[in-house]
C-alpha positions as CSV (number, residue, x, y, z in Angstrom):
1,X,153.2,10.7,47.9
2,X,154.5,12.4,51.4
3,X,153.9,15.7,49.9
4,X,150.4,14.7,48.9
5,X,149.4,13.5,52.3
6,X,150.9,16.6,54.1
7,X,148.7,18.7,51.7
8,X,145.6,16.9,52.4
9,X,146.4,16.9,56.3
10,X,146.7,20.7,56.2
11,X,143.5,21.0,54.3
12,X,141.5,18.8,56.6
13,X,143.0,20.7,59.8
14,X,142.1,24.4,58.0
15,X,138.2,23.2,57.3
16,X,138.1,21.7,61.0
17,X,139.3,25.1,62.4
18,X,137.0,27.1,59.9
19,X,133.9,25.0,61.3
20,X,134.9,25.9,64.9
21,X,135.1,29.5,64.3
22,X,131.7,29.4,62.4
23,X,130.0,27.4,65.3
24,X,131.4,29.8,68.0
25,X,130.2,32.9,65.5
26,X,126.7,31.4,65.3
27,X,126.4,30.6,69.1
28,X,127.5,34.2,69.9
29,X,125.1,35.6,67.7
30,X,122.2,33.4,69.0
31,X,123.0,34.2,72.6
32,X,123.4,38.1,71.7
33,X,119.8,38.0,70.0
34,X,118.3,36.1,72.5
35,X,119.7,38.6,75.2
36,X,118.0,41.5,73.2
37,X,114.6,39.9,72.7
38,X,114.5,39.2,76.8
39,X,115.3,42.8,77.3
40,X,112.6,43.8,75.1
41,X,110.0,41.3,76.0
42,X,109.9,40.7,80.0
43,X,107.6,37.5,79.4
44,X,110.1,35.4,77.4
45,X,111.8,32.1,78.8
46,X,114.6,33.3,81.7
47,X,116.9,30.5,81.9
48,X,115.4,28.2,84.6
49,X,113.2,31.3,85.9
50,X,110.4,30.2,83.3
51,X,108.2,32.7,81.4
52,X,107.1,36.1,83.0
53,X,103.3,35.6,83.7
54,X,100.5,37.4,82.1
55,X,97.4,39.1,83.1
56,X,94.0,39.3,81.6
57,X,91.0,41.7,81.6
58,X,89.2,39.7,84.3
59,X,91.9,39.5,86.6
60,X,92.7,43.1,86.3
61,X,89.0,44.2,87.0
62,X,88.9,41.9,89.9
63,X,92.1,43.2,91.6
64,X,91.2,46.7,91.1
65,X,87.6,46.5,92.5
66,X,88.5,44.5,95.4
67,X,90.5,47.5,96.7
68,X,87.9,50.5,97.4
69,X,90.8,53.1,96.6
70,X,91.5,51.8,93.0
71,X,88.0,51.6,92.0
72,X,88.1,54.9,90.2
73,X,91.2,54.3,88.6
74,X,89.8,50.9,86.8
75,X,89.5,52.4,83.6
76,X,93.1,53.8,83.5
77,X,94.2,50.3,84.5
78,X,92.2,48.7,81.9
79,X,93.8,51.1,79.2
80,X,97.2,50.3,80.5
81,X,97.2,46.6,80.4
82,X,95.2,46.2,77.1
83,X,97.8,48.7,75.4
84,X,100.6,46.1,76.4
85,X,98.5,43.0,75.7
86,X,98.2,42.1,79.4
87,X,102.0,41.6,80.2
88,X,103.3,43.0,83.6
89,X,104.4,46.5,83.7
90,X,106.7,46.7,86.7
91,X,108.6,43.4,86.6
92,X,111.2,42.4,84.0
93,X,112.6,39.0,84.0
94,X,111.0,38.2,87.3
95,X,112.9,41.5,88.7
96,X,110.8,44.6,89.9
97,X,111.8,47.4,87.9
98,X,113.8,50.6,89.5
99,X,110.6,53.0,88.6
100,X,108.8,51.0,91.3
101,X,111.1,52.1,94.0
102,X,111.1,55.8,92.7
103,X,107.0,55.6,93.1
104,X,107.2,54.7,96.6
105,X,109.7,57.1,97.3
106,X,107.5,59.8,95.3
107,X,104.6,58.9,97.3
108,X,106.4,59.3,100.8
109,X,107.4,63.0,99.8
110,X,103.8,63.8,98.7
111,X,103.2,65.9,101.5
112,X,105.8,68.3,99.9
113,X,103.0,69.0,96.9
114,X,100.3,69.6,99.5
115,X,99.0,65.9,98.9
116,X,98.5,63.4,102.0
117,X,101.4,60.5,101.5
118,X,98.5,58.4,103.6
119,X,96.3,58.6,100.7
120,X,98.3,56.7,98.5
121,X,99.5,54.1,101.0
122,X,97.0,51.8,100.0
123,X,99.0,48.4,99.5
124,X,101.7,47.1,102.4
125,X,104.7,46.5,99.6
126,X,107.2,46.0,102.1
127,X,104.9,42.8,102.9
128,X,104.4,41.9,99.3
129,X,107.9,42.2,98.4
130,X,109.1,40.1,101.4
131,X,106.4,37.6,100.5
132,X,107.8,37.5,96.9
133,X,111.4,37.1,97.9
134,X,110.3,33.9,100.0
135,X,108.6,32.7,97.2
136,X,111.1,32.4,94.7
137,X,111.3,28.6,95.0
138,X,108.0,28.2,94.1
139,X,106.9,29.2,90.5
140,X,103.3,29.1,90.8
141,X,103.2,31.1,93.9
142,X,105.9,33.6,92.9
143,X,103.9,34.4,89.6
144,X,100.7,34.9,91.4
145,X,102.8,37.5,93.9
146,X,104.3,39.4,90.9
147,X,100.7,39.7,89.2
148,X,99.2,41.3,92.5
149,X,102.3,43.4,92.8
150,X,101.9,44.4,89.5
151,X,98.3,45.5,89.6
152,X,98.9,47.2,92.9
153,X,101.7,49.2,91.9
154,X,99.6,50.3,88.8
155,X,96.3,51.0,90.9
156,X,99.0,53.3,93.5
157,X,100.3,54.9,90.5
158,X,97.0,55.9,88.9
159,X,95.6,57.0,92.5
160,X,98.7,59.4,92.9
161,X,98.7,60.6,89.5
162,X,95.1,61.4,89.1
163,X,95.7,63.9,92.1
164,X,99.0,65.0,91.1
165,X,98.5,65.7,87.5
166,X,94.8,66.3,87.3
167,X,93.7,67.7,90.8
168,X,92.1,66.3,93.9
169,X,89.0,68.6,93.2
170,X,87.1,68.0,89.9
171,X,86.3,71.9,89.3
172,X,83.5,70.8,86.8
173,X,81.7,68.4,89.4
174,X,81.6,71.0,92.2
175,X,78.7,73.3,91.7
176,X,80.3,76.3,93.7
177,X,83.8,76.4,92.1
178,X,83.8,78.7,89.2
179,X,86.5,77.4,86.9
180,X,85.3,76.5,83.2
181,X,89.0,77.0,81.7
182,X,89.5,73.9,79.3
183,X,90.4,70.7,80.8
184,X,93.6,69.0,81.6
185,X,93.6,66.2,79.2
186,X,96.3,64.1,80.5
187,X,96.1,60.1,79.7
188,X,97.6,58.6,82.8
189,X,98.2,55.2,81.2
190,X,100.2,56.7,78.5
191,X,102.0,59.0,81.2
192,X,102.8,55.3,82.9
193,X,104.1,54.0,79.7
194,X,106.5,57.0,79.5
195,X,107.4,56.3,83.2
196,X,108.3,52.9,82.4
197,X,110.3,54.0,79.2
198,X,108.0,52.1,76.7
199,X,107.1,55.3,75.0
200,X,108.6,58.8,74.4
201,X,106.9,62.2,75.8
202,X,107.5,66.1,75.5
203,X,105.9,65.9,79.2
204,X,108.3,65.0,82.3
205,X,106.2,62.0,83.3
206,X,109.2,59.8,83.4
207,X,110.7,62.0,86.4
208,X,107.3,62.1,88.1
209,X,107.6,65.7,87.7
210,X,104.9,68.4,87.3
211,X,103.9,69.9,84.0
212,X,104.1,73.5,84.8
213,X,107.2,75.5,86.3
214,X,104.7,78.1,88.0
215,X,103.6,74.8,90.2
216,X,107.2,74.1,90.7
217,X,107.9,77.5,92.0
218,X,104.9,77.7,94.3
219,X,106.2,73.8,95.4
220,X,109.7,75.5,96.6
221,X,107.7,78.5,98.2
222,X,105.7,76.0,100.3
223,X,109.0,74.2,101.4
224,X,110.1,77.7,102.8
225,X,106.7,78.8,104.3
226,X,106.9,75.4,106.1
227,X,110.5,75.8,107.4
228,X,109.1,79.2,108.9
229,X,106.1,77.3,110.2
230,X,108.7,74.4,111.9
231,X,110.3,77.2,113.6
232,X,107.8,78.9,115.4
233,X,105.9,80.8,112.8
234,X,106.1,84.7,112.2
235,X,105.2,87.4,115.1
236,X,102.0,89.5,115.0
237,X,102.1,93.2,115.0
238,X,99.9,95.0,117.7
239,X,96.6,96.2,116.5
240,X,96.2,99.8,115.6
241,X,100.2,99.9,114.6
242,X,101.0,102.8,112.5
243,X,104.5,103.3,111.1
244,X,105.9,105.9,108.7
245,X,109.3,106.1,107.5
246,X,111.6,108.0,109.9
247,X,109.3,106.9,112.8
248,X,110.7,105.2,116.0
249,X,108.7,102.6,118.2
250,X,109.2,99.3,119.8
251,X,107.3,97.5,117.2
252,X,109.8,98.1,114.8
253,X,111.8,95.3,116.1
254,X,108.7,92.9,115.4
255,X,108.4,94.3,112.0
256,X,112.4,93.7,111.2
257,X,111.7,90.0,112.5
258,X,108.7,89.6,110.5
259,X,110.3,91.0,107.2
260,X,114.0,90.6,107.4
261,X,115.0,87.4,109.1
262,X,116.1,84.7,106.9
263,X,113.1,82.1,106.0
264,X,113.2,78.9,108.5
265,X,115.9,80.7,111.4
266,X,114.2,80.3,114.8
267,X,114.0,84.3,115.1
268,X,111.3,84.5,112.6
269,X,108.9,83.0,114.6
270,X,109.8,84.3,118.2
271,X,107.5,87.0,119.2
272,X,107.8,89.0,122.5
273,X,105.7,90.9,124.3
274,X,105.8,94.6,123.0
275,X,104.2,98.0,124.4
276,X,102.1,100.0,121.9
277,X,103.5,103.6,121.8
278,X,100.5,105.6,120.7
279,X,102.6,108.3,119.0
280,X,105.4,106.0,117.3
281,X,107.8,107.8,118.9
282,X,109.7,109.1,122.1
283,X,107.7,112.0,124.4
284,X,109.5,115.3,124.6
285,X,112.6,115.0,126.7
286,X,112.9,111.3,126.5
287,X,116.1,109.8,125.3
288,X,116.6,108.9,121.9
289,X,115.2,105.7,120.7
290,X,117.8,102.8,119.8
291,X,118.7,102.3,116.4
292,X,116.7,99.3,116.5
293,X,113.4,101.0,117.1
294,X,113.9,103.2,114.0
295,X,111.9,102.6,111.1
296,X,114.1,103.6,108.2
297,X,116.5,102.2,105.2
298,X,116.4,98.6,104.8
299,X,113.5,97.9,106.8
300,X,111.2,100.5,104.8
301,X,112.5,99.0,101.5
302,X,111.4,95.5,102.7
303,X,107.8,96.8,103.7
304,X,107.6,98.5,100.0
305,X,108.6,95.0,98.6
306,X,106.1,93.3,100.7
307,X,103.2,95.7,99.7
308,X,104.3,95.2,96.0
309,X,104.1,91.6,96.2
310,X,100.5,91.8,98.0
311,X,99.1,94.0,95.4
312,X,99.3,97.3,97.4
313,X,100.4,100.9,96.7
314,X,104.1,100.6,97.7
315,X,104.3,103.9,99.9
316,X,106.4,102.1,103.0
317,X,103.6,103.1,105.5
318,X,102.4,100.3,107.8
319,X,99.0,100.5,109.1
320,X,95.3,99.8,107.8
321,X,95.6,97.4,104.8
322,X,99.5,96.6,105.0
323,X,99.1,95.6,108.8
324,X,96.2,93.2,107.9
325,X,98.2,91.8,105.3
326,X,101.4,91.2,107.7
327,X,99.2,89.5,110.3
328,X,97.7,87.0,108.0
329,X,98.4,83.9,109.8
330,X,101.1,81.5,108.3
331,X,98.8,78.5,108.2
332,X,96.3,80.4,106.2
333,X,99.2,81.6,103.8
334,X,100.5,77.7,103.4
335,X,97.0,76.8,102.7
336,X,96.9,79.6,100.0
337,X,99.8,78.3,98.4
338,X,98.6,74.9,98.3
339,X,95.1,75.6,96.7
340,X,97.1,77.5,93.7
341,X,99.2,74.6,93.4
342,X,95.8,72.6,93.0
343,X,94.5,75.4,90.1
344,X,97.9,74.4,88.2
345,X,96.8,70.8,88.0
346,X,93.5,72.0,86.2
347,X,95.5,73.9,83.8
348,X,95.9,72.3,80.2
349,X,99.2,70.4,80.0
350,X,100.8,73.4,77.9
351,X,99.5,76.7,76.7
352,X,99.4,77.6,73.1
353,X,102.7,79.5,71.8
354,X,100.4,82.6,71.5
355,X,97.8,83.6,74.1
356,X,96.1,86.2,76.4
357,X,95.6,85.6,79.9
358,X,94.0,87.5,82.6
359,X,94.6,86.8,86.2
360,X,91.4,88.4,88.0
361,X,92.5,88.5,91.4
362,X,95.8,90.5,90.3
363,X,93.9,92.7,87.9
364,X,96.4,92.2,85.2
365,X,96.5,91.1,81.6
366,X,99.4,89.2,80.0
367,X,99.8,89.0,76.5
368,X,102.4,86.1,75.6
369,X,103.9,85.5,71.7
370,X,106.0,82.5,71.2
371,X,106.0,81.5,74.6
372,X,107.2,85.0,75.8
373,X,105.3,87.8,77.6
374,X,105.2,90.9,75.2
375,X,102.7,93.2,76.7
376,X,101.1,93.3,80.2
377,X,98.5,96.1,81.3
378,X,96.2,96.7,84.2
379,X,92.6,95.7,84.0
380,X,89.2,96.3,85.7
381,X,87.2,93.3,86.7
382,X,83.7,92.5,87.8
383,X,82.4,93.5,91.3
384,X,81.8,90.8,93.9
385,X,78.1,90.6,93.0
386,X,79.1,90.9,89.0
387,X,82.2,88.4,89.3
388,X,83.9,87.9,86.2
389,X,83.6,84.1,85.4
390,X,86.6,81.9,84.7
391,X,87.0,80.4,81.5
392,X,88.8,80.2,78.4
393,X,87.7,81.0,74.8
394,X,89.2,82.2,71.7
395,X,89.3,85.9,70.5
396,X,88.0,86.4,67.1
397,X,87.1,90.0,66.6
398,X,88.2,93.4,67.1
399,X,85.2,96.1,67.0
400,X,86.1,99.8,66.8
401,X,83.6,102.4,67.7
402,X,81.3,99.7,69.2
403,X,77.8,100.4,70.5
404,X,77.1,99.3,73.9
405,X,74.0,97.1,74.2
406,X,72.8,97.6,77.9
407,X,72.3,94.1,79.4
408,X,68.6,93.7,80.7
409,X,69.7,93.3,84.2
410,X,70.9,97.1,84.2
411,X,67.8,98.1,82.5
412,X,65.6,95.9,85.5
413,X,67.7,96.9,88.4
414,X,69.1,100.6,87.5
415,X,67.1,102.4,84.7
416,X,63.7,101.4,85.0
417,X,62.3,104.3,87.2
418,X,63.7,107.2,85.0
419,X,62.6,105.0,81.9
420,X,59.1,105.1,83.3
421,X,59.1,108.5,84.1
422,X,60.4,110.2,81.0
423,X,62.0,107.8,78.5
424,X,62.9,110.0,75.5
425,X,64.8,112.7,77.8
426,X,66.7,110.1,79.9
427,X,67.7,108.2,76.8
428,X,68.8,111.6,75.0
429,X,70.8,112.5,78.1
430,X,72.6,109.2,77.9
431,X,73.2,109.2,74.4
432,X,71.2,106.0,73.8
433,X,68.6,104.5,71.5
434,X,66.1,101.5,71.5
435,X,66.3,99.3,68.2
436,X,64.7,96.4,66.6
437,X,66.8,94.1,65.1
438,X,70.8,93.5,65.0
439,X,74.0,95.0,63.5
440,X,73.6,96.9,60.3
441,X,69.8,96.2,59.9
442,X,69.0,97.5,63.5
443,X,66.2,100.1,63.2
444,X,65.5,102.9,65.9
445,X,61.9,102.8,67.5
446,X,60.2,105.3,69.5
447,X,61.2,104.7,73.3
448,X,57.9,106.0,74.6
449,X,56.3,103.0,72.8
450,X,57.7,100.7,75.2
451,X,55.7,99.7,78.4
452,X,58.6,100.4,80.6
453,X,56.9,99.6,84.1
454,X,55.8,96.1,83.0
455,X,58.8,95.2,81.0
456,X,60.1,91.7,81.7
457,X,62.9,89.7,80.4
458,X,60.3,87.6,78.7
459,X,58.6,90.5,76.9
460,X,61.6,92.5,76.1
461,X,62.1,92.4,72.4
462,X,64.2,95.1,71.5
463,X,67.8,96.3,72.2
464,X,68.7,99.2,74.3
465,X,72.2,100.5,73.1
466,X,74.4,103.7,73.8
467,X,75.8,105.1,70.4
468,X,79.7,105.0,69.8
469,X,81.3,108.4,71.5
470,X,82.9,109.6,74.6
471,X,80.2,108.6,76.6
472,X,80.3,105.0,75.6
473,X,80.7,102.5,78.6
474,X,82.8,100.2,76.1
475,X,85.2,103.2,75.2
476,X,86.6,102.9,71.7
477,X,87.5,99.3,71.3
478,X,85.9,96.1,72.1
479,X,87.6,92.8,72.0
480,X,85.2,89.6,71.4
481,X,85.7,86.1,72.0
482,X,82.2,84.6,71.6
483,X,81.1,82.7,74.7
484,X,77.9,81.9,76.6
485,X,78.8,84.4,79.7
486,X,78.7,87.3,76.9
487,X,81.7,88.5,78.4
488,X,84.8,90.3,76.5
489,X,87.5,92.8,77.1
490,X,86.7,96.6,76.2
491,X,87.8,100.1,76.7
492,X,86.3,102.4,79.4
493,X,85.9,106.2,79.5
494,X,86.7,106.2,83.0
495,X,90.7,105.9,83.2
496,X,90.8,107.1,86.5
497,X,89.7,103.8,88.0
498,X,93.0,102.2,86.6
499,X,95.0,104.0,89.3
500,X,93.2,102.2,92.1
501,X,95.2,99.1,93.6
502,X,91.9,97.1,93.8
503,X,90.1,97.3,90.8
504,X,86.8,95.1,90.6
505,X,84.3,97.8,89.4
506,X,82.7,96.3,86.5
507,X,79.4,94.2,85.7
508,X,81.7,91.2,84.8
509,X,83.3,92.1,81.5
510,X,87.0,93.0,81.6
511,X,87.9,96.7,80.9
512,X,92.0,97.2,79.6
513,X,93.8,100.1,80.6
514,X,95.6,100.5,76.9
515,X,92.9,99.3,74.6
516,X,94.5,101.2,71.1
517,X,97.9,99.7,72.2
518,X,96.2,96.2,72.4
519,X,94.1,96.6,69.1
520,X,97.1,97.7,67.4
521,X,99.2,94.7,68.6
522,X,96.2,92.2,67.5
523,X,95.7,93.7,64.0
524,X,99.5,94.0,63.2
525,X,99.2,91.4,60.6
526,X,95.9,92.8,59.2
527,X,96.9,94.7,56.2
528,X,95.7,98.5,56.5
529,X,95.3,98.6,60.2
530,X,98.0,100.4,61.7
531,X,97.4,102.7,64.7
532,X,96.7,105.8,62.8
533,X,94.1,103.9,60.9
534,X,92.6,102.4,63.7
535,X,92.4,105.8,65.3
536,X,90.8,107.7,62.2
537,X,88.3,104.5,62.2
538,X,87.2,105.1,65.7
539,X,86.9,109.0,65.0
540,X,84.2,108.2,62.4
541,X,81.7,106.8,65.3
542,X,80.7,104.1,62.9
543,X,80.7,100.8,64.5
544,X,83.2,98.3,62.5
545,X,84.0,94.5,63.0
546,X,87.5,93.5,62.1
547,X,88.2,89.6,61.9
548,X,91.2,88.7,63.4
549,X,93.6,86.8,61.0
550,X,94.1,83.8,63.5
551,X,91.9,83.3,66.7
552,X,93.6,84.2,69.7
553,X,93.2,81.8,72.9
554,X,92.1,83.7,75.8
555,X,92.2,82.4,79.3
556,X,90.5,84.2,82.4
557,X,92.0,82.7,85.6
558,X,91.9,83.1,89.2
559,X,95.2,82.7,91.1
560,X,95.6,84.2,94.4
561,X,99.3,83.1,94.8
562,X,102.2,82.8,92.3
563,X,106.1,83.2,92.4
564,X,107.3,85.7,89.8
565,X,110.1,85.4,87.4
566,X,112.1,87.3,90.0
567,X,111.5,84.4,92.5
568,X,109.2,86.9,94.6
569,X,106.3,85.0,96.2
570,X,103.1,87.0,95.6
571,X,99.7,86.9,97.2
572,X,96.5,88.5,96.3
573,X,93.0,88.8,98.1
574,X,90.4,86.1,97.3
575,X,87.9,88.7,96.0
576,X,85.5,86.2,94.8
577,X,85.4,83.8,97.6
578,X,86.7,81.1,95.2
579,X,89.7,80.2,97.7
580,X,87.3,79.6,100.5
581,X,85.1,77.4,98.4
582,X,87.9,75.3,97.1
583,X,89.4,75.0,100.6
584,X,86.1,73.0,101.7
585,X,86.4,70.7,99.1
586,X,90.3,70.2,99.1
587,X,90.9,70.0,102.8
588,X,88.1,68.0,103.6
């Protein structure tokens, strides 16, 4: 009997202990699950704090429209809150998320981006946060303040991000800004969701960072130039300065401070009166010039480097164009950097893996494959009166031994008098013909039957073209990316022009220095078109269109300041006045 009782007691005790264990386990699991839910959904019950308040579309619209600086951001705010079922974005468990502090820090530093921090300090968040802290004991007041603050933070973000990621100036809305490159289609409400860690992205939105490394390089250059500015700027060389390697002159000391002093040091900007020596050297019988006045060695190398970085011939001679560029005011260079940072905000979020880019003010073509530059060459672009437009498209054809179809503007302004006098002799001399129809179906007509004297754009029904051959203005190859501007890349019989440092000579199209090399590369995946085949086809003087296996994105862009891969800041002249026009919009 005693044994039986003992056994029953032990069994009961074991069952009781097991029950306690299961209860503790269940309680622990329940608390863990609850914590996970609270982390995932900021609006659930959080102890005695009550539920996180929510918004609705009417409230969001009312708050955004009540602040003039937020009105243009209303659509982004609607998309943002609708995507999250109108839950607050900047609060979690009634606490402001760390990203809010980061946003306000970024705005304080907006000047580093060439932006004005005052523009984004729309709400007094210090005051709003203080009021929120006082309202902790009043649930109704606290919830109302959380809603106000949340929409205010979103409106502030969209105001800043719109400028930072899309640009202060919309080039498609300003008539005198020539920029028709495909748009940057960044969706700011999704960028904000990335910042709040509610979605993943391959773009660095979560760190409030720029999209392009080229922009970041310019930002660092801007900081360096502003450091120079804070320390007094840089010295101005006397008008009429002329220095050749080996010369001696008091001006050399100024030149040394201009180019060799470390950026940001006080000496960089301290200019002292200098007497100009007409012959840049000592007179007969004079004592030898101090070493500090000798223009040689390291300083000559610095001048050549400066010339390279400003698009000049690196001959080491100071004077003329080099002197002009050395004396461009620091403030103007700072503005130039900022304007080119703005253009990077207009560029699509990323380039394709393969593309061709021409930077018009630099007179350079860059060919990129798998994200790496594989070819670069000099180009010739349009004259100021025939400016090459800034746009993007896709290359589809390579044309060997092309005809050149003469634009009506050239017929009207340049050729009309001689066509009126003796059209047949004039056209024979130019190896040209007048045809009716297009392409292979085009048929020649007698040029004497055309009333050249009374010709207008409206009654011009033919095509005046130059036959393939050595006189052809398009040379041996033409590269077509169909566009409304009728702009393309092409060869030229005037190779001597590529030796010039400033190469804006064309009527708008882009002439390339190495057309056969470019054609061979573009047709490398086209069976039967190696370099020998291309050359033999050109020799037949029969126009031949070849369709590219894949369309190649083409960008004709306009950057007058950039930092190269070696870390050197480059400047180019504003050959078409686009910087000037953009500055009027940006800085006003």
